[in-house]
Backbone bond lengths (Angstrom), bond angles and torsions (degrees), N, CA, C in turn:
res aa  C-N    CA-C-N  psi(-1)  N-CA   C-N-CA  omega(-1)  CA-C   N-CA-C  phi
1 M - - - 1.466 - - 1.523 109.90 -
2 T 1.342 114.99 149.51 1.462 119.94 -178.10 1.519 109.07 -129.84
3 Q 1.318 117.58 133.28 1.457 120.83 176.48 1.516 109.43 -89.92
4 I 1.348 115.67 147.88 1.455 119.96 -174.26 1.517 110.32 -148.55
5 G 1.282 117.26 150.15 1.453 126.91 172.48 1.508 117.33 28.51
6 D 1.348 116.86 -78.58 1.448 120.72 -174.10 1.525 112.49 -87.60
7 T 1.328 118.01 10.70 1.471 127.92 176.02 1.524 113.42 74.70
8 R 1.364 120.00 5.37 1.457 120.13 173.93 1.525 109.42 -77.07
9 E 1.370 117.10 157.77 1.454 120.42 -176.75 1.521 110.78 -98.42
10 Y 1.315 115.60 146.11 1.451 122.44 -179.55 1.529 108.55 -126.09
11 T 1.342 116.94 130.18 1.453 122.34 -175.18 1.518 110.76 -99.73
12 S 1.312 116.17 144.57 1.463 121.31 177.29 1.520 109.79 -57.61
13 I 1.338 115.93 130.32 1.451 121.25 178.62 1.526 109.87 -89.44
14 D 1.324 115.98 -30.51 1.463 120.94 -178.29 1.519 108.32 -118.07
15 E 1.333 116.33 73.54 1.460 120.07 -175.34 1.522 112.68 -75.05
16 S 1.342 117.04 -11.69 1.459 119.46 178.34 1.517 111.19 -76.36
17 A 1.342 114.88 -17.60 1.468 120.19 179.36 1.517 108.86 -91.66
18 S 1.326 114.91 165.45 1.460 119.69 -179.80 1.521 111.09 -82.08
19 K 1.345 117.48 -8.40 1.464 121.87 -178.73 1.523 109.58 -109.59
20 L 1.304 114.64 159.10 1.461 121.42 179.72 1.519 109.88 -96.51
21 L 1.330 117.11 122.97 1.461 122.20 175.13 1.521 107.17 -101.81
22 A 1.330 117.13 118.28 1.466 120.01 -174.97 1.518 110.58 -135.93
23 K 1.332 115.96 155.67 1.463 121.64 178.04 1.525 108.74 -90.87
24 C 1.318 116.10 117.93 1.471 120.74 -178.93 1.530 109.21 -72.92
25 P 1.338 119.42 126.95 1.463 121.59 -179.51 1.515 112.26 -72.04
26 Q 1.339 116.40 -13.74 1.458 120.21 -179.88 1.529 110.96 -81.19
27 C 1.324 117.67 -55.87 1.460 121.02 -176.32 1.518 112.97 -106.28
28 Q 1.352 117.09 -4.07 1.455 123.61 176.14 1.530 113.59 64.39
29 V 1.337 116.89 21.14 1.460 121.60 178.46 1.527 109.14 -100.94
30 K 1.343 117.34 138.18 1.458 121.21 176.63 1.522 108.49 -78.99
31 V 1.301 116.44 119.32 1.459 121.16 -173.70 1.526 110.67 -136.72
32 V 1.313 115.42 166.08 1.460 121.88 170.30 1.512 106.54 -99.22
33 P 1.335 119.32 107.15 1.465 121.80 -178.61 1.520 111.30 -56.32
34 K 1.324 115.86 138.93 1.452 121.24 -179.78 1.526 110.79 -107.35
35 G 1.339 115.95 149.94 1.455 120.15 178.39 1.513 111.07 -71.45
36 I 1.343 116.14 152.53 1.457 121.00 178.34 1.519 109.31 -132.00
37 N 1.307 115.49 159.53 1.458 121.33 173.84 1.510 108.02 -99.23
38 S 1.296 117.65 133.73 1.450 121.09 -178.48 1.517 109.83 -151.57
39 T 1.347 114.59 142.23 1.471 119.98 177.03 1.523 110.52 -97.86
40 R 1.366 116.21 2.02 1.454 119.34 -179.93 1.521 109.75 -68.43
41 P 1.343 117.96 134.30 1.465 120.51 179.50 1.519 111.42 -53.39
42 G 1.325 117.85 134.07 1.448 121.98 177.41 1.509 114.12 79.72
43 A 1.356 118.05 11.69 1.455 121.49 -175.18 1.514 113.29 -84.31
44 A 1.329 117.61 -8.60 1.459 119.89 -177.45 1.516 110.82 -56.47
45 G 1.321 117.07 133.55 1.448 122.28 178.13 1.516 114.55 84.94
46 E 1.341 118.16 -1.37 1.455 120.07 179.09 1.527 110.74 -70.88
47 K 1.319 115.03 151.83 1.453 121.56 175.71 1.517 108.13 -134.49
48 H 1.334 115.55 164.84 1.450 117.81 179.94 1.522 110.56 -135.31
49 C 1.343 115.41 158.98 1.458 122.32 177.49 1.521 108.53 -74.53
50 P 1.322 119.39 122.18 1.458 121.03 -179.18 1.522 113.13 -69.76
51 N 1.336 117.15 -11.49 1.452 120.97 -178.81 1.527 112.49 -87.03
52 C 1.361 116.87 -45.45 1.467 119.73 -176.19 1.523 113.55 -124.67
53 G 1.328 118.08 -9.24 1.458 120.26 178.06 1.513 115.09 91.78
54 Q 1.350 118.23 -0.60 1.462 120.48 179.44 1.529 110.52 -57.23
55 I 1.335 116.32 135.92 1.461 120.24 -178.43 1.524 111.41 -82.61
56 F 1.337 116.41 132.05 1.457 123.87 169.83 1.526 105.68 -103.14
57 G 1.316 118.73 137.75 1.454 117.48 179.52 1.501 112.70 176.74
58 R 1.316 115.20 -168.34 1.463 121.68 179.71 1.521 107.98 -91.02
59 G 1.322 117.79 109.93 1.443 120.49 179.43 1.518 111.04 118.24
60 T 1.336 116.64 -168.73 1.456 122.29 -176.47 1.522 109.56 -108.91
61 F 1.333 116.55 131.38 1.455 121.70 -178.36 1.518 109.52 -128.34
62 P 1.348 118.06 156.38 1.467 120.35 -178.61 1.525 111.66 -60.50
63 T 1.320 115.85 139.59 1.461 121.50 172.55 1.520 107.41 -98.39
64 K 1.319 116.67 121.86 1.456 121.81 -172.40 1.524 112.81 -78.24
65 V 1.341 114.46 154.98 1.466 121.52 175.15 1.523 109.17 -77.34
66 L 1.336 115.75 133.82 1.465 120.63 177.88 1.524 112.50 -105.30
67 T 1.347 116.13 -37.09 1.459 120.23 -174.36 1.524 110.73 -142.22
68 V 1.345 116.00 142.95 1.466 121.61 172.44 1.531 107.24 -127.42
69 N 1.330 116.21 118.66 1.462 121.67 178.69 1.525 108.87 -105.86
70 V 1.332 116.93 124.88 1.463 122.14 -177.00 1.528 110.16 -106.70
71 T 1.327 116.04 131.31 1.468 121.65 177.18 1.520 109.43 -141.50
72 G 1.328 115.94 161.62 1.453 121.17 170.24 1.517 108.46 -89.65
73 T 1.326 117.62 159.14 1.454 121.13 178.31 1.521 110.36 -53.82
74 S 1.329 116.67 132.58 1.473 123.56 -178.69 1.524 112.03 59.62
75 G 1.327 115.89 23.90 1.460 120.21 177.54 1.513 114.59 79.37
76 A 1.332 118.19 10.56 1.464 121.64 -177.52 1.522 111.34 -62.47
77 V 1.336 115.87 138.79 1.470 121.59 178.45 1.522 110.97 -126.51
78 A 1.340 117.38 16.34 1.461 120.49 -178.47 1.524 110.69 -151.48
79 I 1.342 114.35 153.78 1.470 122.56 170.70 1.522 105.78 -124.71
80 A 1.337 116.95 118.52 1.459 120.80 -174.60 1.527 113.42 -116.49
81 V 1.342 117.01 8.81 1.468 122.28 178.80 1.525 108.39 -114.13
82 D 1.325 116.55 137.58 1.462 121.78 -175.71 1.524 112.53 -54.49
83 K 1.330 115.79 121.08 1.470 125.14 176.31 1.536 112.74 59.45
84 A 1.323 116.71 22.23 1.464 120.76 178.60 1.523 110.67 -73.08
85 R 1.337 115.73 167.82 1.461 122.31 -177.18 1.526 110.87 -119.84
86 L 1.323 115.03 151.83 1.458 121.68 177.49 1.525 108.46 -134.98
87 Q 1.335 116.20 126.55 1.459 120.03 177.73 1.522 109.56 -78.44
88 M 1.335 115.18 120.34 1.452 120.75 177.34 1.526 109.20 -91.79
89 L 1.329 115.47 145.89 1.462 121.62 -177.38 1.518 109.99 -123.42
90 A 1.337 116.31 145.38 1.462 121.66 178.72 1.525 109.18 -123.33
91 E 1.328 116.41 121.00 1.459 121.77 174.06 1.523 107.48 -96.99
92 V 1.324 116.21 115.45 1.465 121.92 -176.88 1.523 109.45 -102.31
93 L 1.321 116.13 127.29 1.462 122.17 -178.98 1.516 110.85 -124.91
94 P 1.349 118.13 148.78 1.460 125.83 1.05 1.523 112.36 -71.32
95 A 1.323 115.27 163.88 1.459 119.86 -178.45 1.515 112.21 -62.15
96 I 1.352 116.96 -22.35 1.465 120.55 -178.22 1.530 112.37 -91.38
97 A 1.341 117.17 8.65 1.470 119.78 178.54 1.525 109.42 -53.92
98 T 1.317 116.14 137.24 1.465 120.94 -176.53 1.526 112.23 -65.05
99 D 1.337 116.86 -45.63 1.462 121.78 -179.71 1.527 108.24 -118.62
100 K 1.339 116.35 105.79 1.457 120.75 -176.87 1.535 112.37 -101.06
101 S 1.332 116.27 10.42 1.462 119.07 178.85 1.523 110.90 -76.11
102 V 1.339 116.59 154.43 1.462 121.34 -179.43 1.527 110.47 -134.67
103 A 1.326 115.32 160.81 1.466 122.71 173.44 1.523 107.28 -109.55
104 W 1.333 116.70 131.64 1.462 122.01 -176.87 1.527 111.29 -97.25
105 S 1.323 115.84 144.93 1.466 121.62 173.19 1.519 108.04 -151.32
106 V 1.328 116.38 162.64 1.465 120.39 177.99 1.520 108.47 -138.54
107 A 1.336 116.14 135.31 1.461 122.47 -179.89 1.528 108.76 -111.43
108 A 1.331 115.33 131.56 1.468 120.37 179.06 1.520 110.20 -68.46
109 G 1.326 114.97 139.17 1.457 120.76 171.52 1.512 106.25 -112.39
110 T 1.322 116.60 -108.94 1.463 119.96 171.95 1.515 110.76 -88.78
111 G 1.333 116.90 -9.79 1.455 122.21 177.00 1.512 110.50 -124.73
112 T 1.325 116.38 179.93 1.463 120.89 178.65 1.525 110.28 -135.50
113 A 1.335 114.38 152.85 1.464 122.05 178.60 1.510 108.16 -159.59
114 V 1.318 116.24 168.96 1.463 121.76 174.58 1.518 107.57 -127.11
115 I 1.343 115.86 154.16 1.458 120.27 -179.70 1.517 109.96 -137.34
116 G 1.337 116.13 141.20 1.456 121.34 -179.74 1.513 111.74 -89.81
117 A 1.328 115.53 171.54 1.460 121.41 179.50 1.527 111.55 -63.23
118 D 1.332 116.16 -18.83 1.464 121.03 179.48 1.522 112.53 -92.11
119 G 1.346 116.99 3.55 1.455 120.48 178.27 1.515 114.58 85.10
120 L 1.337 117.96 13.17 1.463 120.99 179.29 1.526 108.95 -85.99
121 L 1.331 115.87 115.16 1.466 123.06 -175.75 1.518 110.36 -95.66
122 Q 1.355 117.57 132.17 1.470 121.14 175.96 1.512 109.60 -118.94
123 A 1.319 115.84 128.50 1.461 121.92 179.29 1.520 110.59 -73.35
124 L 1.345 116.39 144.10 1.461 121.25 176.63 1.526 111.35 -121.09
125 T 1.345 117.12 -53.25 1.462 120.21 -179.43 1.525 110.09 -134.37
126 D 1.322 115.61 156.06 1.464 121.62 -178.53 1.522 112.51 -59.80
127 G 1.333 115.38 150.31 1.463 121.26 177.14 1.516 110.53 130.18
128 T 1.324 115.80 -153.40 1.461 120.97 178.82 1.526 110.52 -121.09
129 V 1.322 115.09 149.89 1.464 122.29 173.79 1.518 107.62 -134.61
130 T 1.323 116.01 157.69 1.464 120.94 177.86 1.520 109.36 -113.70
131 V 1.324 115.57 117.45 1.468 121.92 178.92 1.525 108.06 -90.82
132 K 1.322 116.07 134.29 1.465 121.47 -176.99 1.519 110.75 -127.19
133 A 1.331 115.66 133.93 1.466 121.97 173.96 1.521 107.38 -117.54
134 T 1.343 116.81 121.82 1.459 122.18 -177.51 1.519 110.14 -113.15
135 A 1.314 116.47 126.37 1.459 120.90 179.36 1.523 110.67 -60.10
136 N 1.325 116.13 139.06 1.464 120.45 -179.63 1.527 113.14 -83.35
137 D 1.341 117.16 -6.00 1.464 117.63 179.66 1.527 109.88 -79.14
138 V 1.314 116.92 -176.50 1.470 120.66 -172.80 1.522 113.08 -64.38
139 T 1.324 118.26 -19.89 1.464 120.34 -177.19 1.519 112.77 -74.36
140 K 1.341 117.45 -30.52 1.465 123.00 -175.84 1.535 110.88 55.66
141 T 1.321 115.35 31.13 1.461 120.35 177.16 1.525 109.66 -61.34
142 A 1.330 117.26 139.30 1.462 120.28 -175.52 1.525 111.79 -130.58
143 G 1.318 114.64 152.90 1.460 122.59 173.36 1.507 108.79 -130.92
144 T 1.322 118.22 152.19 1.465 121.83 -177.98 1.515 111.61 -133.73
145 K 1.327 115.12 161.16 1.457 121.55 174.94 1.536 107.72 -150.15
146 V 1.333 116.23 132.90 1.457 121.78 177.58 1.530 108.78 -88.06
147 I 1.326 116.40 129.26 1.463 122.88 179.97 1.527 108.62 -117.57
148 T 1.330 116.06 133.96 1.469 121.86 179.80 1.527 109.98 -98.05
149 L 1.332 115.93 131.65 1.466 122.38 -178.54 1.521 109.63 -114.04
150 S 1.327 117.04 135.63 1.461 121.00 178.48 1.517 110.66 -144.84
151 N 1.348 115.52 164.85 1.473 123.27 178.09 1.528 112.75 61.07
152 Q 1.333 116.35 28.97 1.459 120.43 179.60 1.529 110.91 -91.09
153 S 1.322 115.97 130.98 1.458 119.65 174.16 1.527 108.65 -72.95
154 V 1.351 115.79 153.91 1.468 120.44 -179.97 1.517 108.70 -97.80
155 W 1.324 117.01 118.38 1.456 121.66 -178.98 1.526 111.77 -79.03
156 V 1.320 114.02 153.21 1.474 120.72 170.67 1.524 108.59 -65.89
157 Q 1.327 116.57 137.68 1.460 121.18 -179.88 1.523 112.95 -107.89
158 S 1.352 117.10 -25.03 1.474 119.18 178.36 1.521 110.28 -153.91
159 L 1.322 115.35 150.24 1.466 122.64 177.05 1.521 108.86 -130.08
160 T 1.330 116.25 129.29 1.464 121.32 175.83 1.520 108.39 -115.83
161 V 1.332 115.72 125.47 1.465 121.69 -177.55 1.537 109.07 -109.69
162 T 1.327 117.35 125.83 1.466 121.75 178.65 1.519 109.66 -140.66
163 G 1.334 115.15 158.35 1.449 119.98 172.13 1.516 109.10 -84.75
164 A 1.345 117.57 155.43 1.464 121.40 178.75 1.520 109.40 -55.25
165 G 1.338 116.28 133.92 1.462 120.46 -178.05 1.510 112.57 66.93
166 D 1.312 117.38 19.46 1.469 124.06 -178.19 1.522 112.78 66.11
167 A 1.316 117.04 19.97 1.467 121.21 178.83 1.527 110.40 -65.80
168 T 1.342 115.55 142.76 1.466 121.24 178.78 1.528 111.55 -125.84
169 T 1.355 115.63 10.02 1.466 119.17 -178.33 1.529 110.78 -137.69
170 I 1.344 114.95 156.34 1.462 123.78 166.58 1.518 105.50 -124.92
171 E 1.317 117.13 118.27 1.465 120.84 -172.61 1.523 113.40 -117.28
172 V 1.329 116.75 8.33 1.465 122.35 179.90 1.522 108.43 -112.96
173 D 1.333 115.78 138.63 1.455 120.14 -179.35 1.532 110.16 -58.24
174 G 1.340 115.22 122.60 1.465 119.50 -179.48 1.518 112.88 70.46
175 G 1.332 116.45 15.90 1.458 120.85 -176.46 1.527 113.19 -69.26
176 T 1.315 114.93 166.59 1.460 120.92 -178.91 1.524 110.68 -127.65
177 L 1.304 115.28 160.35 1.465 122.33 176.95 1.523 108.07 -145.72
178 E 1.322 114.87 127.72 1.465 118.68 177.19 1.526 109.90 -79.38
179 M 1.334 115.68 122.71 1.458 120.57 178.39 1.538 109.36 -92.63
180 Q 1.317 115.70 137.16 1.460 121.29 -177.27 1.529 109.72 -116.26
181 I 1.312 115.08 139.30 1.469 121.10 -176.11 1.532 109.37 -119.98
182 D 1.331 116.06 127.21 1.460 121.31 175.93 1.530 107.79 -110.56
183 A 1.339 115.18 110.61 1.465 120.62 -178.70 1.524 109.70 -102.84
184 L 1.328 115.91 128.47 1.467 121.44 -179.90 1.519 109.87 -124.41
185 P 1.346 117.46 149.82 1.457 126.68 3.36 1.526 112.07 -75.09
186 V 1.322 115.41 163.24 1.461 120.69 179.99 1.521 110.66 -61.16
187 G 1.329 116.30 -29.65 1.467 120.70 -179.16 1.508 114.85 -84.36
188 A 1.336 118.35 9.50 1.464 120.61 179.38 1.526 109.89 -59.42
189 T 1.321 116.02 140.03 1.467 120.55 -176.46 1.524 111.96 -63.22
190 D 1.311 117.91 -42.78 1.470 122.97 -179.61 1.519 108.32 -128.00
191 R 1.338 117.07 106.96 1.467 121.09 -177.62 1.526 112.16 -100.68
192 T 1.313 118.13 9.47 1.458 120.68 179.13 1.526 110.64 -76.40
193 V 1.333 115.25 158.77 1.463 120.70 -177.86 1.521 110.85 -135.04
194 V 1.322 114.42 163.43 1.464 122.21 172.50 1.521 106.56 -108.90
195 L 1.352 116.19 123.07 1.463 121.43 -176.15 1.528 111.45 -100.40
196 S 1.331 114.97 145.32 1.464 120.83 175.36 1.516 108.83 -152.41
197 V 1.346 115.88 166.62 1.468 121.92 178.84 1.520 108.61 -122.58
198 I 1.335 115.72 130.65 1.465 121.50 176.42 1.531 107.69 -105.12
199 P 1.342 118.23 115.86 1.472 119.76 -179.58 1.526 111.11 -62.54
200 G 1.331 115.41 143.55 1.452 121.39 172.28 1.513 106.31 -115.65
201 T 1.316 116.02 -111.51 1.462 119.62 172.36 1.522 111.05 -87.76
202 G 1.331 116.12 -11.50 1.459 121.94 177.98 1.514 110.28 -123.99
203 T 1.343 116.49 -179.22 1.461 121.20 178.41 1.520 109.99 -136.49
204 A 1.333 114.35 155.88 1.457 121.77 178.05 1.512 107.99 -162.26
205 E 1.333 115.90 172.36 1.451 120.46 174.91 1.515 108.46 -134.51
206 I 1.337 116.14 155.43 1.456 119.82 -176.75 1.519 109.60 -134.09
207 S 1.316 116.04 142.78 1.463 121.58 179.27 1.519 109.93 -89.66
208 A 1.334 115.75 167.87 1.462 120.33 177.99 1.514 111.25 -62.92
209 E 1.345 116.41 -23.14 1.467 121.08 179.52 1.518 112.56 -85.00
210 G 1.344 116.72 -4.11 1.456 119.73 176.50 1.511 115.39 94.00
211 I 1.325 118.37 16.45 1.469 121.21 178.21 1.531 108.78 -90.03
212 L 1.339 114.81 114.87 1.462 121.69 -179.23 1.521 109.32 -91.80
213 T 1.342 117.72 127.48 1.467 122.54 -179.61 1.517 109.37 -115.95
214 A 1.343 116.20 124.75 1.459 121.87 -178.69 1.524 110.98 -70.38
215 L 1.342 115.92 143.69 1.464 121.32 176.80 1.522 111.06 -121.33
216 T 1.344 117.57 -54.62 1.462 120.69 179.08 1.525 109.70 -135.18
217 N 1.346 115.27 157.09 1.465 121.31 -177.85 1.526 112.11 -62.77
218 G 1.329 115.10 150.77 1.469 121.44 177.55 1.525 111.07 129.45
219 T 1.307 116.45 -154.56 1.465 120.73 179.39 1.531 110.34 -118.30
220 V 1.320 114.44 148.96 1.454 121.35 173.93 1.535 107.75 -134.81
221 T 1.316 115.81 158.19 1.464 120.54 177.24 1.517 109.00 -114.63
222 V 1.313 115.58 121.40 1.459 120.62 175.79 1.529 107.69 -88.16
223 K 1.324 115.45 128.02 1.470 120.99 -175.87 1.523 110.77 -118.56
224 A 1.331 115.95 133.44 1.463 121.77 175.53 1.529 107.79 -118.26
225 L 1.328 116.73 126.57 1.461 123.07 179.27 1.527 108.89 -114.54
226 A 1.320 117.15 125.40 1.464 120.70 179.87 1.521 110.05 -58.67
227 H 1.328 115.83 135.83 1.454 121.77 -176.31 1.527 112.24 -80.18
228 D 1.340 117.50 -14.16 1.469 121.26 -171.42 1.531 114.74 -79.15
229 G 1.316 116.96 -2.13 1.455 119.95 179.81 1.516 113.80 90.56
230 S 1.322 117.43 2.38 1.468 120.97 179.78 1.521 112.35 -70.91
231 G 1.345 116.58 -22.09 1.461 120.40 -178.71 1.517 113.79 83.46
232 V 1.333 117.39 4.89 1.469 120.78 -178.85 1.521 109.93 -71.12
233 I 1.353 115.48 137.44 1.458 122.16 -177.23 1.528 109.89 -129.27
234 G 1.325 116.43 143.53 1.458 122.47 171.75 1.519 108.65 -129.45
235 T 1.330 117.47 146.16 1.474 120.52 -178.93 1.522 111.16 -138.10
236 A 1.324 114.44 160.76 1.465 121.87 173.32 1.522 108.41 -150.13
237 V 1.334 116.60 138.31 1.467 121.84 178.81 1.529 109.08 -95.59
238 I 1.330 116.16 128.51 1.458 122.67 179.52 1.528 109.49 -117.59
239 T 1.336 115.31 133.41 1.478 121.02 179.91 1.524 109.63 -99.82
240 I 1.346 116.24 130.08 1.456 122.74 -176.73 1.525 109.25 -115.05
241 S 1.347 116.02 135.35 1.461 120.61 179.83 1.533 110.15 -143.68
242 N 1.355 114.74 167.52 1.474 122.77 175.60 1.532 113.59 65.04
243 Q 1.317 116.34 27.50 1.460 119.69 175.95 1.529 108.94 -87.35
244 V 1.338 115.62 137.74 1.475 118.66 -179.18 1.520 109.86 -121.30
């Protein structure tokens, strides 16, 4: 009898032969284990499955991952709600694999999404993405699933803040400057912004329409925050002088 991976015993099926025919618990194929060379302490006399490489020997050894099947919860293959999430699941086989943990990743196709270490996928833009689960054991066996995303709003990706005519100063007492905001991409669903002023050495105030009014000499920072929830910010520093 020979002990293997999960410590269960396997009996020779062909005892009339000089070799041992055994069923590998990893790949479930009946094979004649072959000898291997190893410098690992206690490795003398070990053999391995010629089909999948599983080690046969004295003691307990890791059982490798053969297959990773990726699915969405309840078999879902689509996200149709704006910025919604889908829990991805990984079935790791064989069930007796020593390390059944996986690393999650997502590759953009015609759409984009992000995924957490726990396999929670969040849609970003319409199209398809490929979710991948890679076994953390030495095999790095991977499984994938294509997920279709729809009805996703397009977030702002960048904001550029400038003064009218590229002006960066207000030099008249109580003067004003119209601030202009360029939100990209042009196809963003919501390109509106929330404007504010951060005092530096000077002070000013700004209207919802983007009109900056000088109050005291120095510098101020005009800040534009995307209204769509993307968190994108754009800023510009304006220098104020001649205030009395």
